[in-house]
Structures are given as C-alpha cells and as structure tokens.
C-alpha positions as CSV (number, residue, x, y, z in Angstrom):
1,F,-16.6,-98.3,-62.4
2,G,-20.3,-97.9,-62.3
3,D,-21.6,-96.6,-59.0
4,W,-18.0,-96.3,-57.7
5,G,-17.0,-93.8,-60.4
6,G,-15.6,-90.6,-59.0
7,K,-15.3,-91.9,-55.4
8,L,-12.2,-92.1,-53.4
9,A,-10.8,-95.5,-52.2
10,L,-8.2,-96.4,-49.6
11,I,-5.7,-99.0,-50.9
12,N,-4.2,-101.1,-48.1
13,K,-0.9,-102.9,-48.8
14,A,-1.1,-102.7,-52.5
15,L,1.5,-100.4,-54.2
16,Y,2.0,-102.2,-57.5
17,G,0.4,-100.2,-60.3
18,L,0.1,-96.9,-58.4
19,V,1.6,-93.8,-60.0
20,G,5.2,-93.4,-58.8
21,F,5.5,-96.9,-57.3
22,C,8.4,-97.9,-59.6
23,T,10.3,-94.7,-58.8
24,H,9.7,-95.0,-55.1
25,F,10.7,-98.7,-55.0
26,H,13.8,-98.0,-57.1
27,C,15.0,-95.2,-54.7
28,H,14.3,-97.4,-51.7
29,L,16.1,-100.4,-53.1
30,C,19.1,-98.2,-54.2
31,A,19.5,-97.0,-50.7
32,E,19.3,-100.5,-49.3
33,L,21.8,-101.9,-51.8
34,D,24.1,-99.0,-51.2
35,R,23.9,-99.8,-47.4
36,L,25.0,-103.3,-48.2
37,G,28.0,-102.2,-50.2
38,F,26.6,-102.6,-53.7
39,Y,27.1,-100.0,-56.4
40,P,25.3,-99.6,-59.7
41,S,26.8,-100.5,-63.1
42,K,27.7,-97.5,-65.3
43,A,25.9,-99.2,-68.2
44,D,22.7,-100.2,-66.4
45,Q,21.3,-98.5,-63.3
46,D,19.3,-101.6,-62.5
47,L,22.4,-103.8,-62.3
48,W,24.2,-103.6,-59.0
49,M,27.4,-105.3,-58.0
50,R,29.9,-105.6,-55.1
51,D,33.4,-107.0,-54.9
52,T,33.8,-109.4,-52.0
53,G,37.5,-109.8,-52.5
54,N,37.5,-113.1,-54.3
55,H,34.4,-112.8,-56.4
56,Y,31.7,-110.3,-57.4
57,E,28.0,-110.5,-56.4
58,Y,25.3,-109.1,-58.6
59,V,21.7,-107.9,-58.1
60,A,19.6,-107.3,-61.3
61,K,16.3,-105.5,-60.9
62,Y,13.3,-105.3,-63.3
63,I,10.4,-103.3,-61.8
64,D,10.0,-105.2,-58.5
65,D,11.7,-108.5,-59.4
66,L,15.3,-109.2,-58.3
67,L,17.8,-111.7,-59.7
68,I,20.6,-112.2,-57.2
69,I,23.8,-113.9,-58.3
70,S,26.0,-114.7,-55.4
71,R,27.9,-117.5,-53.6
72,S,26.3,-116.3,-50.4
73,L,22.7,-115.8,-51.6
74,M,21.1,-116.5,-48.3
75,A,23.3,-114.0,-46.5
76,I,22.1,-111.2,-48.8
77,L,18.5,-112.3,-48.4
78,E,18.8,-112.4,-44.6
79,Q,20.2,-108.8,-44.6
80,C,17.3,-107.6,-46.7
81,K,14.3,-109.5,-45.4
82,K,12.0,-108.6,-42.5
83,P,12.3,-108.2,-39.5
84,N,15.8,-106.7,-39.8
85,G,15.5,-105.5,-43.3
86,P,12.7,-103.8,-45.2
87,Y,11.5,-106.5,-47.6
88,E,9.3,-109.6,-47.6
89,F,10.4,-111.9,-50.4
90,K,8.0,-114.1,-52.4
91,G,8.8,-116.8,-55.0
92,V,12.4,-117.3,-53.8
93,G,14.2,-120.1,-55.7
94,S,16.4,-120.9,-58.6
95,P,15.4,-118.6,-61.6
96,E,13.6,-120.2,-64.5
97,Y,13.6,-117.0,-66.6
98,Y,14.6,-113.4,-66.5
99,L,13.0,-110.8,-68.8
100,V,12.5,-112.7,-72.0
101,S,15.3,-115.3,-71.5
102,D,14.9,-118.8,-70.2
103,I,17.6,-119.8,-67.6
104,K,18.9,-123.3,-67.4
105,I,21.3,-124.1,-64.5
106,T,23.3,-127.3,-64.3
107,Y,24.8,-128.1,-60.8
108,E,27.8,-130.3,-59.8
109,G,27.5,-130.7,-56.1
110,N,27.0,-127.3,-54.5
111,S,28.6,-125.5,-57.5
112,V,27.1,-124.3,-60.8
113,A,28.6,-126.3,-63.6
114,E,26.9,-124.5,-66.5
115,L,24.5,-121.5,-66.9
116,K,22.7,-121.1,-70.2
117,L,20.6,-118.1,-71.1
C-alpha cells in the first residue's frame, strides 16, 4: 500500500469483501425471506421456498446473488426492493447462468416451455 500502509480508511457504501459481510448479508436476507413466508430447504440453507397454494416459489442465494423462481417474480422484487424493502437490485433479468451452469429458457407466450441447465 506504499505510503498508505498502516493507516485507517473509511469505506462508504462498499461491503463486499469485508470480513463478515457474507455472514451479515446471509442473516439479513434470512430474516427478510422469513418475513415474506419463505423457509430454508433442509438440504441447502441457501435455497428458500414457499408454498403459494397452487405452486412453489424458490429463492437460491450464492454470496450476494439471488436466483428467484416464481410465477409472480415482480411481486417478490417489489416486496424486497427499496423504498419499502431493504434492497436495491442490479442486473435484474432472465438468468444466463447460475454458479457454473448455463441456463437456457424457451418461452411459449408468457409461460416457460423448457428450462435447460
């Protein structure tokens, strides 16, 4: 760090990479998903689901990325995003990949005809 070595710095609006960020975000997101009626999978604590009565909705988390699978995606996003919710979303759209898998989605009208991982 040259001349900056050993000095303190104030980081404004940048949490990613700080010690404990992932744990803090995980706890915060868990509380928010619980508030929305989701519960974690017994097999994977980063996979959340909720029964809507006629289908299930899923939220998969990897560090600070979310993959939301729902017939009412926009309703979930509206509940979570600012100003009413705690989050500001970036890069919202159809997924192209998740973890190391490419995702290919084929639509027929407003419905998903085929999903390939």
